[in-house]
C-alpha positions in Angstrom: -17.3 1.0 -11.0 -15.4 -1.0 -8.5 -14.1 -3.3 -11.2 -12.6 -0.3 -13.1 -10.5 0.6 -10.0 -8.9 -2.8 -9.4 -6.3 -2.8 -12.2 -5.4 0.8 -11.4 -3.6 -0.2 -8.2 -1.0 -1.9 -10.4 -1.2 0.2 -13.5 -0.7 3.6 -11.8 2.6 2.7 -10.1 3.9 1.2 -13.4 3.0 4.3 -15.4 4.4 6.5 -12.5 7.7 4.6 -12.6 8.0 5.2 -16.4 7.2 8.9 -15.9 9.7 9.2 -13.1 12.4 7.5 -15.2 11.7 10.0 -18.1 11.9 12.9 -15.6 15.2 11.7 -14.2 16.8 15.1 -14.4 13.9 16.9 -12.8 14.0 16.0 -9.1 10.9 17.9 -8.0 8.8 16.6 -10.8 9.9 13.0 -10.0 9.0 13.4 -6.4 5.6 15.0 -7.3 4.8 12.0 -9.6 5.7 9.4 -7.0 3.8 11.1 -4.2 0.8 11.7 -6.4 0.7 8.1 -7.6 0.9 6.6 -4.2 -1.6 9.1 -2.8 -4.0 8.1 -5.6 -3.5 4.4 -5.0 -4.2 4.9 -1.3 -7.5 6.6 -2.1 -8.4 3.8 -4.6 -7.5 1.1 -2.1 -9.7 2.7 0.6 -12.6 3.0 -1.8 -12.1 -0.7 -2.8 -12.1 -1.7 0.9 -15.4 0.1 1.6 -17.0 -1.2 -1.6 -15.9 -4.8 -1.1 -16.9 -4.9 2.5 -20.4 -3.6 1.6 -21.2 -5.4 -1.6 -18.8 -8.3 -1.9 -15.5 -9.1 -3.7 -14.6 -7.6 -7.0 -13.3 -9.7 -9.9 -11.7 -8.4 -13.1 -10.9 -10.5 -16.2 -8.1 -8.8 -18.0 -8.7 -8.5 -21.7 -12.2 -9.9 -21.4 -10.8 -13.5 -21.2 -12.7 -15.4 -18.6 -11.0 -17.7 -16.1 -9.0 -19.8 -16.4 -7.8 -18.7 -19.8 -7.0 -15.1 -18.9 -5.5 -13.1 -16.1 -7.9 -12.8 -13.2 -7.6 -10.1 -10.6 -9.5 -10.6 -7.3 -10.1 -8.1 -4.5 -11.9 -9.6 -1.4 -11.8 -8.3 2.1 -8.3 -9.7 2.9 -6.8 -8.3 -0.4 -8.4 -4.9 0.2 -7.1 -4.7 3.8 -3.6 -5.5 2.6 -3.9 -3.0 -0.2 -4.9 -0.2 2.2 -2.2 -0.8 4.8 0.5 -1.3 2.2 -0.4 1.9 0.3 -0.4 3.9 3.5 3.0 2.5 4.5 4.5 3.1 1.1 3.2 6.7 0.9 4.4 7.6 4.4 7.8 6.1 3.9 8.1 8.0 0.6 7.4 11.3 2.4 10.1 10.3 4.9 12.6 9.5 2.1 11.8 12.8 0.3 12.6 14.7 3.5 15.8 12.8 3.9 16.8 13.2 0.3 16.2 17.0 0.3 18.4 17.4 3.4 21.2 15.1 2.2 21.2 16.2 -1.5 19.9 12.7 -2.3 23.1 10.9 -1.4 21.3 7.9 0.2 18.4 7.8 -2.2 19.4 9.1 -5.7 16.2 10.5 -7.2 16.8 9.2 -10.7 17.1 5.6 -9.4 15.1 5.6 -6.2 11.7 6.8 -7.3 11.2 4.5 -10.4 12.5 1.5 -8.4 10.2 2.4 -5.5 7.1 2.6 -7.6 8.0 -0.7 -9.4 8.3 -2.3 -5.9 4.9 -0.9 -5.0 3.3 -2.3 -8.2 4.8 -5.7 -7.4 3.4 -5.7 -3.9 -0.1 -4.6 -5.0 -0.1 -7.1 -7.9 0.7 -10.0 -5.4 -2.3 -9.0 -3.2 -4.8 -9.1 -6.1 -3.5 -12.0 -8.1 -6.1 -14.6 -8.9 -3.7 -17.3 -10.2 -0.3 -18.6 -9.0 1.6 -17.4 -12.0 0.4 -13.9 -11.7 1.4 -14.1 -8.0 4.8 -15.2 -9.1 5.0 -12.3 -11.5 4.1 -9.9 -8.6 6.9 -11.5 -6.5 9.4 -11.1 -9.3 8.5 -7.4 -9.9 9.0 -6.5 -6.3 12.1 -8.5 -6.0 13.7 -7.0 -9.1 13.1 -3.5 -7.7 14.3 -4.5 -4.2 17.7 -5.6 -5.6 18.2 -2.0 -6.8 16.9 -0.4 -3.6 19.0 -2.6 -1.3 22.3 -1.7 -3.0 21.7 2.0 -3.3 24.9 3.9 -2.7 27.1 1.0 -3.9 29.0 0.6 -0.6 30.8 -2.7 0.0 28.6 -3.6 2.9 25.4 -3.1 0.8 26.8 -5.0 -2.2 27.7 -8.0 0.0 24.2 -7.9 1.7 22.6 -7.5 -1.8 24.4 -10.5 -3.1 23.1 -12.7 -0.3 19.6 -11.3 -0.7 19.6 -11.9 -4.5 20.9 -15.5 -4.1 18.3 -16.3 -1.5 15.5 -14.7 -3.5 16.5 -16.6 -6.7 16.4 -19.9 -4.7 12.9 -19.0 -3.4 11.8 -18.1 -6.9 13.2 -21.4 -8.2 11.1 -23.3 -5.7 8.0 -21.3 -6.5 8.4 -21.7 -10.3 9.1 -25.4 -9.9 6.0 -25.8 -7.7 3.9 -23.9 -10.3 5.2 -26.2 -13.1 4.4 -29.4 -11.1 1.0 -28.1 -10.1 0.2 -27.2 -13.7 1.4 -30.6 -14.9 -0.8 -32.4 -12.3 -3.9 -30.3 -12.7 -3.7 -28.4 -16.0 -4.3 -25.0 -14.4 -2.7 -22.4 -12.1 -6.0 -20.5 -11.4 -6.3 -20.4 -7.6 -10.1 -21.1 -7.6 -9.8 -24.0 -10.0 -6.9 -25.5 -8.1 -9.0 -25.7 -4.9 -11.2 -28.2 -6.8 -8.7 -30.1 -8.9 -6.0 -30.5 -6.3 -8.5 -32.2 -4.0 -8.8 -35.0 -6.6 -5.1 -35.8 -6.5 -3.6 -38.5 -4.2 -2.8 -37.3 -0.7 1.0 -37.8 -1.1 1.0 -35.7 -4.3 -1.0 -33.0 -2.6 1.4 -33.0 0.3 4.5 -32.8 -1.9 3.1 -29.8 -3.9 1.9 -28.2 -0.6 5.3 -28.4 1.0 7.1 -27.1 -2.1 4.9 -24.0 -2.1 5.4 -23.5 1.6 9.2 -23.6 1.2 9.0 -20.9 -1.4 6.7 -18.7 0.6 8.5 -19.5 3.9 11.8 -18.1 2.5 10.0 -14.9 1.4 8.2 -14.7 4.8 11.5 -15.4 6.6 10.3 -18.2 8.8 12.7 -20.5 10.7 14.9 -22.1 9.5 14.6 -20.1 6.2 15.2 -16.7 7.9 19.0 -16.7 8.2 19.4 -14.2 5.4 17.2 -11.4 6.7 19.2 -10.0 9.7 22.3 -9.6 7.5 20.5 -8.1 4.5 18.0 -5.5 5.8 20.1 -3.4 8.2 22.6 -2.2 5.6 20.0 -0.4 3.4 19.0 3.3 3.8 16.4 3.8 6.5 13.4 4.2 4.1 14.3 1.1 2.2 14.8 -1.0 5.4 11.5 0.2 6.7 9.6 -0.8 3.6 11.4 -4.2 3.4 10.8 -4.9 7.1 7.2 -3.8 7.1 5.9 -5.2 3.8 8.0 -7.7 2.0 7.8 -10.5 4.5 4.0 -10.0 4.8 3.6 -10.7 1.1 5.0 -14.2 1.9 2.6 -14.5 4.9 -0.3 -13.4 2.6 0.6 -16.1 0.1 0.7 -18.7 2.9 -2.8 -17.7 4.0 -4.1 -18.1 0.4 -2.4 -21.4 0.1 -3.9 -22.8 3.3 -7.4 -21.5 2.9 -8.1 -21.9 -0.8 -5.7 -24.2 -2.6 -4.8 -27.0 -0.2 -8.0 -27.4 1.7 -7.6 -31.2 1.9 -4.0 -31.2 2.9 -3.4 -30.5 6.6 0.0 -29.3 7.7 -1.2 -27.4 10.8 1.1 -29.3 13.2 4.1 -28.5 11.0 3.1 -24.9 10.8 2.6 -24.7 14.6 6.1 -26.1 15.2 7.6 -23.7 12.7 5.7 -20.8 14.3 7.0 -21.6 17.7 10.5 -22.0 16.6 10.4 -18.8 14.6 9.3 -16.9 17.6 11.9 -18.4 19.9 15.0 -18.5 17.7 14.3 -15.0 16.3 14.0 -13.4 19.7 17.1 -15.2 21.2 19.0 -13.7 18.3 17.7 -10.3 19.1 19.1 -10.6 22.7 22.6 -10.8 21.5 22.5 -7.6 19.4 23.9 -4.2 20.3 22.9 -2.5 17.1 19.2 -1.5 17.0 18.9 -2.3 13.2 20.0 -5.9 13.7 17.9 -6.2 16.9 14.8 -5.0 15.0 15.6 -7.4 12.2 15.6 -10.4 14.6 12.4 -9.2 16.2 10.9 -9.0 12.7 11.7 -12.7 12.2 10.5 -13.6 15.6 7.1 -12.0 15.2 6.4 -13.6 11.9 6.0 -16.7 14.1 2.9 -15.3 15.7 1.3 -15.0 12.2 2.3 -18.6 11.3 0.8 -19.8 14.6 -2.5 -18.1 13.8 -2.6 -19.7 10.4 -1.8 -23.1 11.9 -4.8 -22.7 14.3 -7.0 -22.4 11.2 -10.2 -21.2 13.0 -12.1 -18.0 12.2 -10.8 -16.4 15.3 -7.3 -17.5 14.4 -7.4 -16.0 10.9 -9.1 -12.8 12.2 -6.3 -12.4 14.9 -3.7 -13.1 12.2 -5.0 -10.5 9.9 -5.2 -7.9 12.7 -1.7 -8.8 13.8 -0.4 -8.5 10.2 -1.8 -4.9 10.0 -0.4 -4.1 13.5 3.1 -5.5 12.7 3.4 -3.8 9.3 2.7 -0.5 11.0 4.8 -0.9 14.2 7.8 -2.5 12.5 7.9 0.2 9.8 7.6 2.9 12.5 10.5 1.5 14.5 12.8 1.4 11.5 11.9 5.0 10.6 12.6 6.0 14.1 15.9 4.2 14.0 16.8 6.3 11.0 16.1 9.4 13.1 18.2 8.0 15.9 21.1 7.4 13.5 20.8 10.9 12.1 20.5 12.6 15.5 22.9 10.5 17.5 25.4 9.5 14.8 25.1 5.8 15.5 22.7 2.9 16.0 24.7 0.9 18.6 24.0 1.1 22.3 27.8 1.2 22.8 27.9 4.7 21.1 24.6 6.2 22.1 23.6 8.0 25.3 21.6 11.0 26.5 19.2 11.1 23.6 16.1 11.7 25.8 17.5 14.9 27.2 18.7 16.0 23.8 15.4 15.1 22.0 12.4 14.2 24.1 10.2 13.8 21.0 12.6 11.2 19.6 12.3 9.3 22.8 8.5 9.3 22.6 8.6 8.2 18.9 10.7 5.2 19.8 9.1 4.3 23.2 5.5 4.0 22.1 6.0 1.5 19.2 8.5 -0.3 21.3 5.9 -0.9 24.0 3.4 -1.8 21.3 5.7 -4.4 19.8 6.4 -5.8 23.2 2.7 -6.4 23.8 2.0 -4.0 26.6 -1.7 -3.4 27.2 -3.7 -1.7 25.8 -1.7 -1.4 22.6 -2.6 -3.3 19.4 0.3 -5.7 20.0 -1.3 -6.9 23.2 -4.7 -7.1 21.5 -3.4 -9.1 18.5 -1.4 -11.5 20.7 -4.4 -12.0 23.0 -6.6 -12.9 20.0 -4.0 -15.4 18.8 -3.6 -17.0 22.2 -7.4 -17.2 22.6 -7.7 -18.8 19.2 -5.0 -21.3 20.1 -6.7 -22.1 23.4 -10.0 -22.7 21.6 -8.3 -25.0 19.1 -6.5 -26.9 21.9 -9.2 -29.6 22.0 -7.5 -31.9 19.4 -5.0 -34.6 19.9 -2.2 -32.1 19.5 -3.6 -29.8 22.2 -0.4 -29.8 24.2 1.5 -28.4 21.2 -0.9 -25.4 21.0 -0.3 -24.7 24.7 3.4 -25.0 24.2 3.4 -22.4 21.4 1.2 -20.1 23.4 3.7 -20.3 26.2 6.6 -19.6 23.8 4.6 -16.6 22.4 4.2 -15.2 25.9 7.9 -15.6 26.6 8.8 -14.1 23.2 6.7 -11.0 24.0 8.4 -10.5 27.3 11.9 -10.9 25.8 10.9 -8.5 23.0 9.9 -5.9 25.6 13.1 -6.5 27.5 15.3 -6.1 24.5 13.7 -2.9 23.3 13.4 -1.2 26.7 17.1 -2.1 27.3 18.0 -0.2 24.2 15.8 2.7 25.2 17.4 2.8 28.6 20.9 2.7 27.3 20.4 5.1 24.4 17.9 7.5 25.8 17.8 7.4 29.6 21.5 6.9 30.3 23.4 10.1 30.7 26.4 10.8 28.4 28.7 10.9 31.3 27.9 7.3 32.0 29.2 6.2 28.6 32.9 5.6 28.7 34.7 7.3 25.8 31.6 9.1 24.6 32.2 11.7 21.9 29.8 14.2 20.5 28.7 13.6 16.9 29.8 17.1 16.2 33.4 16.3 17.1 33.6 14.1 14.0 32.6 17.0 11.8 35.1 19.6 13.1 37.8 20.4 10.6 40.9 22.5 11.2 41.3 25.1 8.5 44.9 26.2 7.6 44.1 29.7 9.1 43.5 28.1 12.4 39.7 28.6 12.4 37.3 25.7 12.7 34.4 24.8 10.5 31.5 22.7 11.8 29.2 20.6 9.6 25.9 19.6 11.2 23.1 17.3 10.0 19.7 18.6 10.5 16.6 16.5 11.1 14.1 17.5 8.4 10.6 18.2 9.4 9.2 15.7 6.8 11.1 12.8 8.4 9.7 13.7 11.9 6.1 14.3 10.5 6.1 11.0 8.7 7.3 9.0 11.7 4.9 10.8 14.0 2.0 10.0 11.6 2.9 6.3 11.8 3.1 6.5 15.6 -0.4 8.0 15.6 -1.6 5.2 13.3 -0.3 2.6 15.7 -2.4 4.3 18.4 -5.4 4.3 16.1 -5.1 0.6 15.7 -5.7 0.4 19.5 -8.4 3.0 19.7 -10.4 1.5 16.8 -9.4 -2.1 17.5 -13.1 -3.2 17.7 -14.1 -2.1 14.2 -10.8 -3.3 12.7 -11.1 -6.7 14.4 -14.7 -7.0 13.2 -13.5 -6.3 9.6 -10.8 -8.9 10.1 -13.4 -11.3 11.3 -15.5 -10.8 8.2 -12.4 -11.4 6.1 -11.6 -14.5 8.1 -15.1 -15.8 7.4 -14.5 -15.4 3.7 -11.3 -17.3 3.9 -13.0 -20.3 5.6 -15.5 -20.6 2.7 -13.4 -21.5 -0.3 -16.5 -22.5 -2.2 -17.7 -18.9 -2.2 -14.3 -17.9 -3.7 -14.7 -20.5 -6.4 -18.2 -19.4 -7.2 -17.0 -15.8 -7.4 -14.4 -16.6 -10.1 -16.6 -19.2 -11.9 -20.2 -18.0 -11.5 -21.5 -20.8 -13.8 -19.4 -23.5 -12.1 -16.2 -25.2 -13.1 -16.5 -27.3 -16.1 
């Protein structure tokens, strides 16, 4: 039964995208299809997680062709965790975008374009998480990237087109590295099946392994936005509509992180680049958060913190222990949720206050206490204030780093732990500074402050005035509030979630079990 459900997480969004495209002139039908599809995928992902955790991973050979000849789909604990959190995020953000679209007559997210593209993006994300070979992983990346090009440039403004061009060029370069690596790996081993590669790559000379390893890391590093390959992100994400930015920030970089985890734990078990990853992790934290300090616009500030906190995940991967991977998985779930929540809240701030810059915002707490709470809680969480999940995840990563600091490079682990602690404090400072300026500061303290309504007052020829106001739809507030509650749940239920992450981590550290799962009779 479980095996039947696995292909549906990709098939349903693709069929939904086709249906939404056919229903292009029927907005309500399109929205119903999109919401129904993602709700169904969320349920399927939850069922898969429960089943996989109880009975073991599920493997599906598409078309009945056994590995390595056919396409293999694999759902283990890590894949199932990523499917569940991704499906939840995509569904909640879709609810948010539906509320925004209804209120704005779909100016920001045209229904005929947005919903098919959004479902195709979802299919690409889900496909990447269950791919059992490198080429299918590449296909998943290309599916989500193709849809992301459309979503990023919705509205066709000059700013979005410029950002889209940068994003497309960087994505194409990343895909070129990835495809080149696949070609070289196939030429050297005769396969792209991940399980088979774990055996065959170990038979190659060390220098060849290292070259192939670094080539894949460059491709995945661009997608994950690690330093120094993260220059494109802060200029690309902030220009998109709020729902699109939230999905990009929350999910797309984590697909790259997921690919790095698979690379390090299954494919290149004999090629050790932990020192390089630790240096990259520390620099990503530090450079990203220093960039955030210079930003007055909350969208760009959050984009830089996004880059910075990818460094924590890279550090956990570099540690390479069971606790390190468990903390990394927990932190990935935390960061997907919190970062998405903050970008959705930013959309509410822009809608309510008319701007996203601290130079133009003031008095929001008095005007909307709920909005203040919706921003304040995830901001504290991202900053690592106890007892929130951000604090728990970072503590797990630091403990894993301390346990692994018994090797010759122990000093480096302690340095990165120190950088991580400083990064967390600076993150908290940057976000609370924005909160104080935008929410706590009175409007009288902002020189030259003008009400948002003043810009919508038009003088009629008869001398009367007409005011145009923008309401904040209930669906947008409900969706954001639901994610804030989910971030709290990650704290309340941190024990069971971390235990699940620990079991997923144990799976990752046993690549032989992964190989036996795909090739029950052994690799010939």
